[in-house]
N, C-alpha and C positions, 0 to 999 in steps of 0.2 A: 608356374602352373597356368594352364590355359583357362579362359573364362568358362569353357564347357566343363572342364574338370571341376572347377570351383562350384558351378551350378549343380553338378552331379553330387558332390559332397554335401552341399546344403540341402538338397532334396532328400538325402538319405535320412535326415534327422527330423525330430519333431520341433515345433516352434520354440519350445523351452530349451532345446539343445543347440548350442551355438558353436560352429567350427570357428575357432579364433584365428589360427594360423595353420596353413597346410603346405608341406614341403614335398617336392619331387625328390625321392630318394631311391637308392638301390641297395639291395641286400649285399653285404660283403661275402666273399667266398668263405671267410673264416667265421661267419656268424655262428654263435653257439646256440644250441637248442634251448631257447628260453621262452618261446611263444608257441602256442598251438597253431595249427593251420599249415598252409603250404610253405615249405622251406626249400631253399636250393639244395639240390643233390650234388653228387659227384660228377655227373655227366654234363657235357657242354650244353646240351639242349635245355636242361633245367636251369642252368645259369643264365641262359638267354632270357628267361622269364623272371628276372630278378627285380624288375621295376615295381616300385610301390609308391603310395601316397602316405605320408606320415602327418597326422593331423592332431592338434590339441583341441578337444571339444569340451565345453563347459556346460554345466547345468546350474542355473541360479534359481533357487526356490524362494527368493526374497529375504532369506536370512543367511544362508551359507552358500558360497559358490564352490562347487565341486568340479573336478576336471579329470580327464583321462587322456592318455596317448591312445590313438586308434590307428591301426595299420590297415590300409586297403590294398587289395590286389587289383591291378589294372587288367581288366578282361573286357568281354562284351558289356559287362555291367560291373559296378563296384561290388566287391566282396570283402567283408571284414575278415582278416586273417589273425589279428591279435589285438588285445586291449591291455592296458595297464593303468590302473588308477594312479593319479598324481597324489601321493601321500607324503608324509614327512620323511619316509625312508627311501623314497625313489630318488635316484640321482640321474643327472644328464651331464655327460662329459663330452666336450667338443675338442677335437685336436685336428691339426692340419696333416693330411696324408702326404707321405713322401711320394715323389714323382713316380718311382718304380712301383710303389704300392698302389698308387691311384690308378696306374695303367692295368694292374692285375686284379683290381677289385672286382671287375665284372667284364666279361667279353663284350658286353653291349656298350660299355663306356668308351667313348671316342677320345683317344688321347689328344689333349690340346694344351700346349704350354701356357696358353693365355687363361685357361680356366683352372683355378685352384680347387682342389678337392678337400673336403672336410669330413671327418668321421664322427658320427654321433653315436654315443654308446649309452643306452638306457639300461640302468642297473638298479641295484638296491644295496643298502648298507648290510643286508644279511648275506652272509657268505653261502647260504644254501640256495639262493636264487641266481640263476645264470643270467648274464647280460645279453642284450641284443644290439648288434652294431649295424649302422646304415652309413651310406656315403651320399653327400649332396654337394652340388657346385653352386647352388643359389645362395650367394653370400648375403644379399640384401634380405631375403626371407629368413635366412638363418639367424640374423641378428634379432629380428622380431620374434622368431620362434624361441630363442633363448631367453629374451626378456619376459615373454609371456610365461614361460616355465618358472622363472624365478619368482614372478608375482604369485602364481598359483601355489608354488611350493611353500612360500611364506604363509599363505592362508591355511594350507593343509597341515603345516607343522604346528600351528598354534594350538595349544592345549587349553581346553575350557577351564575357567577359574572354578576351583573347588567350591567356593561359596555359591556360585551360580548353580552348580550341579546339585547342591543340597536343597535348593528351592523346589518344592513339589511342582510337577508339570502343570497342574491346573492353575497354579499361581503365576506361571510364566506366560499364560495365554492372555489375550486381550480382554479388557473389561467388557462384560456383557451381562444383560439381564433381560427379563421379559419385555419385549417391545423395543429394546435397545441392543440390537445385535452388535457384536464386536467385529474385528477384522478376521473374517473367516479364512481368507487366503493365508494370512500370517499364521493363524492357528493351525491350519492344515499343514503348513510347512514344518512347524515346530513339533507337532504330534508325529508327523511322518518321520522326521529326523530321529526322534526318540525311538519310535517303533522299529525303524530300519536298523538302528544301532543294536538294539536288543535282539532282534530277529537274526541279524547277521552273526552276532556273538554266539547265539544258541546253535546256529547251523555249523559254525566253524569250530565249535568246541570238540576237542579230541581227547580230553581227559581232565583230571583234576589233580591239584597239588596243594599241599599245606605248607605255609611258611610260618615259622615260629620265631618270634622276636622277644628279646629281653632288653628292656630299657632301664637305665639307671642314672641317677643324679646324685652328686655329692659335692657339697661345699666344704672344701678341705681346710679352709681358714689358714692358708699358707703353709700347712704342714706337709712333711714328706711322708711317703707310704711306709710307716713303721709298724703296721699291723697286717695280719693275713686278711686278704680281701675275699676269701672264698665264701664267707657267709653272705656277702652281697652278690657275688657272681652266681652262686647256685640258686638264687631266687628264694621265693617264699614257700614253694611247694614242699621242700624237704623239712623246713622249719615247722610248718603247720600240719604235717601229715598225721601227727599224733593228737592234735587238738583242733578245735574249731576257733575261728577268729571271734573277736568280741561282738561284732555287730553283723547282722545278716544284711548283705547288700540288697537293695531294692531296685527294681527296674520299673519305670513308669510304663504302663501298657495302655493301649487304646482299647475301646470296647471291641473292635474288630479282632485284635490279637487275643482278647479274652476267650473268644469262641474257639480259637485254635489251641491255646496253651493251657487253659484252665480246665480242671475236671468239672463235669456237670454237677449241678446242684443235686441231681438224682443219683449220682454215683456214690455207692456206699463204700467203695474201696478208697477212702481218703484218710486212712490211718497213717499219721505222719511217721510212725515207727517202721512202716513198710516201704518208705520212700527215701531216697538219698537226700540228705540235708542240703538245702540250697546255699547255706553259708559256709560250706567247705571251700577252702581255697583250692581251686582246680589245679591239678598238676599240668605241666607243660605237655600238651598232646603230641604224641609221636616221638618223644625223646628230648634230647638237648636242644637248646636254641640254635636256629640256623644263623641268626645274626644277633650280635651284641651291639647296642648303641649306648655309649657311656659318656655322660656329660659331667664336666668338673667346673666348679667355680672357685674363685679366690686361690688359684694355683700359685700365683705370685703376688704378694702384697707389698713388694718393695716400691719405693718412690720412683726408681728408675724405670720400672716396668710400665708406668702409666701411659707412656707415649708409644704404645704398640711394640713392645720388645719382641724380638724374633728368636730369642734363645730357645732351643728345643730340649734343654737339659731336663727340665721338670717333666716334659712330655715323655721323654725316654724312661725316666724313673717310674712314672705311673704305668706306662705300657708294660715295662718289665714286671711290675707288681701285679698287673692284671693277668698276664700269662702265668705267673707263679700261682696266682689264686685259682686258675683253671686246673692246676695240677696235671695229672697224667693226660687229661683231655686237651691240654693246651696244644699238643701236636696236631690236633684236628683243625685248628683255626689259624688264620693269618690276619694281619691288619690290612684292611682294605684302603682306608683313608683316614686322615685326621686333619683337623683345622683348629688353630689356636689364635686367640686374641687376648694377649696379656694373661689374665687369670682364667679365662674361659677356654676350655679345651673340649673338643668333641672327637671321640674316637669310635670308628666303626670296625668291628672285628667279625669276620665271616668264616663259615666252614669252607675249607679248601675245595671240597667237592662241588660247591656252589659258585665258586669264583667266576667260572665262565658264564654263569647266568646273570651276572651283575655287570651292567654296562652304563655308559654315559654318566659316570660318577663326577659330580661337580660340588664345589664348596664355595662358601663366601662368609663374610663376617662384617659387622658394623658396630661401632662404638656408640654408647649413649651415656657416658659418664660425665665427668667434670667438663663444663663448657659444651656439653652436648655431643662430644666426639671422643673424648679420651676413653681408653679401654678398660677402666676399672668397672664399668657397667656396659652392657650391650649384649650381643649374641653372636654365636657361630652357628653355621648351618651346613648341612650336607644334603644333596639330592642325588638319588640313584634310581636306576631302572632295573627291575627284576623280570627276566624272561624265563618262565618255567621251561625246563627241558621237556621235549616231546616224550610221550610214553613209548615204551618198547624200543624198537630199533629204528623208529622213524626219525633218524638224525638229519634228514634232508629238509625237515620242516622247520621253518622259522616261526616263533610264537610271538604273540602280542605282549609287550611288557606292561607292567604296572609301575607307576612312579611313586616312590616313597621319599618324603622330605622330613628331616629331623632338625629341630632348632634347640639349641642349648642357650638359655638366656639367664642373665643376672640383672634384675631390675632394681629400681631405687628402693632404698631401705626406709625404715621408720614407719610408725603407725599412720601418721598424718599425710604421707606422701602417696595417697591413693591416686589422685589425679595425675601425678607425675608418672606413676607406673602405667596408668592407662594411656597416657601420651606416648611413653616409650614403646609400648606395644604397637601402637599405630605407626609410629615413626620407623621402628624396626621392620614392620610388615612391608612398608613401602621401599625401604632401602636394601633389604636383603634380596638380592637378585642373583641368579646363576648365569653368568655369561657363557658364551660359546667357548669350548675348549679347542676350537680350531680343527676338530676332526671332520672327516668327510660326512657331509649331510648334517652336521651339527652346528649350524649357523644361527640358531635361535637362542635368544636369552629368555629364560624362564623366571617367572615371579614365584614367590613363596607358595602361592596357592595353586599353581599349575601342576597339580599332581593328583594322585588317587587317595593317598592318606598323608596327613600332615600331623606330626607329633611335635608338641612344644613342651619342653621340660626345663628344669633348672630351679634356681633360687629366685622364684618370682616375687618373694617378699610380701605377698598379701597377708594381712593379719585378720584377726577377729575383733570386731568392735564391742568387746566386753572389757570391763576393768580388770586390772591385774589381779586384784583380790578375788574377783568372781572366777576367773580362770583357774587360779590355784586352788580355790575352795572346791570347785567341781572335780578337778583332777585328784585332789588329796582325799576325796571322800572314801577312796580305797587305795591304799598305797601299792597294791599289787597291780594297779592300772585297770582293772576290770570295770568296776562300777564308775570310776572317774571318767575314763575315756568313753564309756557307754553314754553317759549323760552329756559329755562334751560333744561327741559326735552327733547326738540327737539335736544339739543346738547348731552344729556346723552343717550337717548334711542330711541325715536320715529324715528329719522332720521336713526338710524342704521338698521331699518327694511326695508327701501327702498333704502338706499345707504350706506351700512355699512362702506365702506372704509373711508368715510368722517370723521367719529368721533371716529374710533377705538382707536387711540392712546390717545384720551382724556379721555376715561372712563376706568379706570384701571381694574375693574372687568370684563367688557365686553371684553376688550383687552386680558386679561388672558384667558378667555374662548375661544375666537375666535382663538387665537394663540396656543391653547393647552398647555399653560404654567401652568395653574391651573384651576380647576373646569371644565375640559373638559366634555362636555355632559350634564352639568347642564343647567337649564332653569330658567329665571327670568321673572316674569310678568311685563308688562310695569309700570314704576314708574309714578305716577300722583300726588305725594305729595311733599311738600317742603323738602329740606334737613333736616335730623333729628339731625344733629350735627353741630356746638357746640353752644348750647344756653347759654347765659350769666345768671348766677345766682349771683346777688349781685356784679357784676363787670361791666366794660365798655361794652356797647352793642350798636349795630346799630339799625336803625328803625324797622327792622324785628325781633329783639331780639337776634341776633347772637353775640357771643363774637368777639370783634374787633381784637383780637390777633390770632384767629384761623380761617382758611378758612371754610366756611360752606361745608358740604359734606354729601352724603348718605352713611355713614359708616355702618348703621344697615340694614341688608339685610336678605331676606328669599328666598332661591333658592331650586330647587328640580330636581330630576332625577327619571324617572319612566319607568317601563317595557312597551314595546309596547303592551303587553296583557292587560294593565290596562287602562280603559277608564277614563282617569284622566282629571279633569277640575278644574282650579283655578277660584274662583268667585270674589275675591277682594284682594287688596294689598294697604296698606296705613298707615299713621301715626296717632297719637292721641295727638294733641297739647294741649288738655284739661289737660293733666297730665304734670305738670311743676316742679316736685320735683328734677329732675336731669338735667344735661347739655345735655342729650340725650332725644329725644322723643321716646316713645315706638312705635313699629310697629306691625301690625297683618296681617294675610292672612287667607282666608277661602278656603277650598278645598272640592270638592265633588267627591267621588269615587263610581260610580255604579259598583257593583260586581256581578258576577255570583255565585250562590250557587251551588257548585259542590260536589256531593256525593263522598266521598273519596273511599269507597270500589268499587263503580261502575266504577269510573275513573280508578282504578288500574286494574280492570278486563277488561275494554275496551282496555287499553294499551296492556295487554297481548294478547287479541284477535287480535288486529290490527297488532301487531308485528308478530304473528303467520301467519296471513293472507298474510302479505307482505314478510315473510321470504323466500318464494320460488323464490324470484326475481332473485337471482344469480344462484340457483341450477337447475332451470327448464330447462335451455338450450335453452329456446325460446327467440327470440329477441323482444324487445318492439317496438311497431309501433304507430306512430301518423299520423293522417290524418289532413291536414291543409285545411280549407274550401276554401281559396283563396291564391294565391301566388302573388297577385297584389293589393296594396292599393293606390288608386289615390285620393288625398285630394282636387284636383281641385285648385281654387284660394285660396291662403293663405295670410291673411291680418294681419297687425300689431295688436297685443293684441286682437285677435279675435279667440278663440280656436275652433278647428274643431275636432270632435271625430269620430273614426271608430273602429269597433270591428273585431277581428281576432278570429274565432272559431276553437278550436282544439278538435279532437276526438281520444280517445284511441281505435283503432280498432284491437288491438292485444289481446293476451290471458294472458298477465301478466301486472302488474302495471308498469307504466313508469314515469320517471322523465325527465322533460324538462327544459331547460334554454336558454336564449338568450346569445350569445357570440359575441365578437367584431370581426371585420374583420382583425385586426392586434393586436399584443401584445400592451398593455397599451393604446389602443384606446377605445373610449366610445362604449357602446352597440348600440347606435343609433345616428343619426345626432343631432346637437344641437337644431334643431327646432322640434324634435319629442320626445315624452315621452311615456314610456311603463309601464303598470302595469297589472298584476304582471310580473316580469322578470324571475321567476322560479316557478315551481309547480310540483304536482304529480297528475296523473290520474290513476284510476283503470280501468279495462277493461270495455268498452262501456260508460265510462263517458266522458262528454264534459266540456269545460270551454271557456269563452270568454275573450280574452286579449284586454284590452282597450288601444288604441293608440290615442294620442292627438297631433295634430300639433298646436304649439303655439309659437309666436314670441314676445319676450320682448325686452327691450332696448339693452341688451347685444347681443342678437342674431341678431336684426335688424341692429346694427352697422356693422356687418360682411356681412349679406346678401345684404345690400345696395350696396356693392362693388363687388357683384358677378352676373353672369348671372341669370336671373329670374327663369330659369328652375331648379327645385330641384329634384334630383334623388339619391337614395341610396338603399342599400340592407341590410335587417335584416337577421341574421343567427340564426335559431332556432335549437338548438342541443338537440337530444334525447340521454340520457345517455345509452350507450351500443347499440345504434341504429344509424339511419341515420340522416343527417342534412337536414333541409329544408331552402330554400332561398326565402325570401319574398321581392318583389320589392315595394318600397315606393316612391311616386313621388308627385309633386305638382308644382304650378306656383306661385312664390312669387310675391306679389304686392308691388312695391317699395313705401316707405313712406318717408316723409320729416323728420320724427322723427328719432333720433339717428344718425344724420349726423354731420358734422362740418359746421361752419358758412361759411368757405371759399368754400366748395363744394356746399352748398345751393345757394350762391351768383352766382355760375356759371351755374345754371340750366337754360336751354333755355325756360322753361315753367313749367307747373305742372309736378312733378316728376313721376307721374304714366304714362306719355307719353314716358318715356325713354325706348328705346329698349335694350340698353346695359348700363352698369354703366359708360362707357367712353363717352357717348353722352352729353358732357358738352361744354359750351362756353369757348373760351380761357380766361385765367385769366385777360387779358387786357380788355375784354368786360364784366367782372363781374359787377353785379349791386352793389350799395352801401350797401344794406342790404337785407337779404333774404326776398322775397315777402311774405312768410308765416307769419313771425313775424309781418311784417308791416300790413298785412291784419287783424290780430287779434287786434293789437293796434288801428288801424284806426277805426275798427268796434266799439270798446269800446268807443273811444273818441266821436264817432258820436251818438251811441245809448244808452250807459249805463251811465246815470248821477248819479245813486245811486247804484253802485256795491258794494256789501258786500265782500270785498276782502278776509278777513281771512276765511270766509265761503268757498269761492271758492278755496282758496289755500288748504284748507283741502281736497277737492275732489281730488287734485293732489296727495295726499299721498296714492297712490295705490300700493299695493304689489301684483304682479302677477294678477292684475285685481280686487282686492278686494277693495271696496270703504269704506273709513272711514265714518261711519254714526255719526250724532251728529255734532253740530256746536258750535262756540264761539259767533258769532254775527248774524247769519242768516242761511238760508237753504243751504244745500250742493247741488252740481250740480248733474243732472241726468246722469246716466251712458250712456243711449241710446243717449242723446243729445251730450255728449262728443264724442262718437264714430262717430256720424253724422258729427260733425265739423271736426274731424280728416280726415274723408273721403273727405270732401269738400276741405281741404287744399291739400290733395294728388292729387285730380282730377281737381281742379280749379273750381268746381261748386260753385254756390252762397250759402251762408249760409241760413238756413231755415228762413222763415218769421213767426213772432209771432204777433198776434193782441191783444189777451187778456192780461191784466196786469200781471197775474200770469205766463203766458207763457213767457212774455218778461223778467220777473225776472229770470225764469229758464234758458232761453237762455243766459242772461248776466252772470249768475253764471257758465254756461257750457263753454262759451268763455273764461272767466277768468281762469277757471281751466285748459283748454286746453293750454293756453299760459304758465302757470306755468309748466305744464307737458312737454311742448315743450322745454322750457329752461332747465329743469331738465334732459331731454334726450340727450342733446347735448354731443357729444363725448368729446369736449374740453370746458373748462370754458370760459365764455364770456370775463372775464379778466384773462389772463394767469397767472399761479402761479409765474412766474418769475417777475411779476410786483406787487405782493401783498405787499411785504415789502416797495416798493416805495409808494404805495397807503397809507400805514399807516404813512408815513413820512409827508404827506400833513397835515398841521396844520390849514388851513383855506380854504374857498371856492375857492379863486383865485388859490391857489396852486393845489387844486384838479382838477380844470378845465384845468390848464396848462398840467397836466399829460395826458389828453386825446390825445395829439399829439403822445404819445408813444404807444397808443393802436394799435393792429392789425387793418387793414383797415376794415375787416368785423365786428369788434366789436364796432367801434366808433358810427356808426349810430344806431345800436341796443341799445347801452347804452343810447345815447341821447334821442331816441324816448321813450324808456321804462321809464327812470327817469322823463321825461317830463310828461308822463301820470300819474305816481305815484304822482308827485307833484300836478297834476290836481285832482286826487282822494282826496288828503288831503284837498285841498281847498274846494271841493264840500261837503266833510263830515262836515266841520266846518261852512258852510255858515249860517246854521240855529241855531247854538249854541251860547250861550251868550259869553263865553270866547273863541273867535275864535282862538287866537294865541296859547293858551294852547291846544285846540283841535287839531290844526294842528300838534303841536309838538307830542302829544300823538299818533295820527294816524301815523305820520311819523316814530316814534320809532317802532311801531308794524310792519309796512311794511318793514322797514330797517332790523329789526332783522330777519324777515322771508326771505327776498330776498337776503341778503348779502351772506349766505353760498351757494346759488344757482349761483349767478352771479360771486362770487369770490370763486370758488370751489377749495378745497385743492388738492395738487398734490398727487395722490395715490402712486406714486413711491417713494416718500420721497426725491426726488432730491432737491426740494425747501421746506424748513421748513415751517410748519404751522405757521400762524400768529394769533394774537388775534381776536376772533370773535367780540369783542367790537370795535376794530380798524376797522374791515370790516364794521360794522354797521355805525360807525361814518363817514367813507369815503362816504358811500351811502347817508347819511343824508345831506352832503354838496349839493347834487343835488336835493333832494326831499323835504327838510324841508322849 
């Protein structure tokens, strides 16, 4: 290429767009229509005009280098006739043309034996995109051209690590605060990349598709499939269609989600009987699963199998059993892939009609057993890509795939091997990689986390740090499994959602996730089933069927991690006790993935267009400008657990796109005060575009415990930073309304009246004039003693299980409390107003449940435990009722009367419950056990600092039983 042509090409682009290599080429006479623009025709005159320039042009934004093939037509001036982004799917094939072919490629080509002709074919892995062919004789430039393509292809083919994608965008930006700006250029690039990706996806979306998955895990203990597997394969929907599961799953919500998903406090239509119960196990949406992924452990326990035996006999047996379990629907499915490492087998079975949508299927395995490599422990994994079929008759459209990765693992056993399990997880995460299968365009090795959704299942062997006797006592509290698993799950998982610190150290897997020691970022659906290990087969067993020499545990788990771009929903999670051939019970989980069908070619074109549109951001020399609708947000009165929303409207009134973000007032400080939540905290606006920032004032227990000790006037400043532009300062203010919730008993006892009448937090009575017990607790207990002769306690207690305001729907023994009534009662406690009067029987029952729920929520919100952790060990030393009552003398003054009044009422509830039943004494005992198991962890709350060791939950329960049974 001449220097003049080189200069022309360079002058065509902006400074940020760099032509790397440019070739003189000619269109071949056989070029297939694959590019828009001028193409050679059938006449000789058109073929004479076949000369082109083929250039690789890159754009480097400081973070990601992107590139395209660009074809220029040589005329009086350069004219772009075609572009093609260099993505992971684009291919470049180079072949030497035959002499006769090279002479006929174009009439303008001068035949010369000394000049070798090479054909360049730019294509795609998709069969729906036609290739474009060119011919060149510039061998020296061709080598550089090919090398640059390979370099850029490797960059384009790289999939971002799922762990990185889960980090919120504002946390990926440079550190910045008032007076200490970050790296605006880097932040602009990152925000632009995220915005372009989302915008291009939206523009290229041509439909939607749902993918249904059913995952299962089964430690078969070396057994052969001697039972029907259909209960496992048909999932939990059929089993639970006639009944509700034991525990209502809880989903932690942010205050921002509250506003969208929760009914208003003013909404009277909150009768639970008119709404679907949230604890119903959802059926598989849209029919049968599209994909089964089944993981087996301990398939082969023979000594010979430890060194990675390759026999497929066991696999064939279990595959046959699986298809037999599918029954008449088995003909609809086929095995896609399987991978085995000794006793670990992972099988993927798919619907035949979807087989063509599943591509680039890879598998791998790694041992982690004896000596760190033998196959008795380790993992097998499969990675596949799913490309939804285009809607309607658009069969010529190739769609963007999502990548799914499945891991089937068997980790180290025994209670004390937690650190080894954590180590094995990290070791396997690094060693499980998916090498290239040698196919065209598939020369990239993927890590475990280079996908859109990652599932990890198997016998993970994590246990619960409770004694064997405690576990069995809890489970045996009701032999039908209801009350026992209810209490056990409360210790394992449900409680962690509203007071995580109480149970963290007891649940090894949850503790590892929360402390980032292992499985950081993974999510597990709430457990609602009995422990799946270890069931006794032909040996000594307890009444529930567990081996008397091994602690029951939830060793078998299914957890997952998904990209924020995936609208991921888990429908069920449970065990299948019908299958009894092993000492483990199999588990299963159903998942629903609503997917956007994104046209691949259109997406790539939109990415290029949007990059080009925004590329003048730095070079234009113009400053970005944002207009803020208001610089003052006044939330007025701010109440406990009552969200208030206001919008902040931003307008880009400048001539260039702008990136905005909220920054903190000081390094390492939060972006906003703890009572205020902002969404989004970062974004991009094109000229004349507007966006509304949602701000929510919300006070939960943690925030209230601090605000109760501060002056009621709340004032702060938000800093809105415009990258390469000016900052805006938004004043936020409100008047906090003091609440009796989230206080200490000692402070409540010193209140001169209703807490709402306090002018300052110091307006308290002297400690010498403190009342014997907080008035608020006594009001609740006295009302119930007077008005509620038949309070369904467990139902009411469930209503207190609220995470950021979300009510658990569904009950054990009665109706849950109404949200609006609970808020009304809270307000009455804070202001001193009388509780509402109810005349109708249904209304009285609702009010009783609401008062009961409010009492439980009140006790749960206390800053300090009713019984201090320093006395817990002493409580467990009490071996009879007399010793327990003697210990009351050592209780703090504020706790004694609270304990006596509450336990007296619980004793009264037990008596009332059993009055009409035949076996009164047994009924009292059963009711007392339930109440004690529920209230013990609230009244004897563990020390979150760890200064005082946790004590047995059964010991806590038994101490409370001395007072209420």
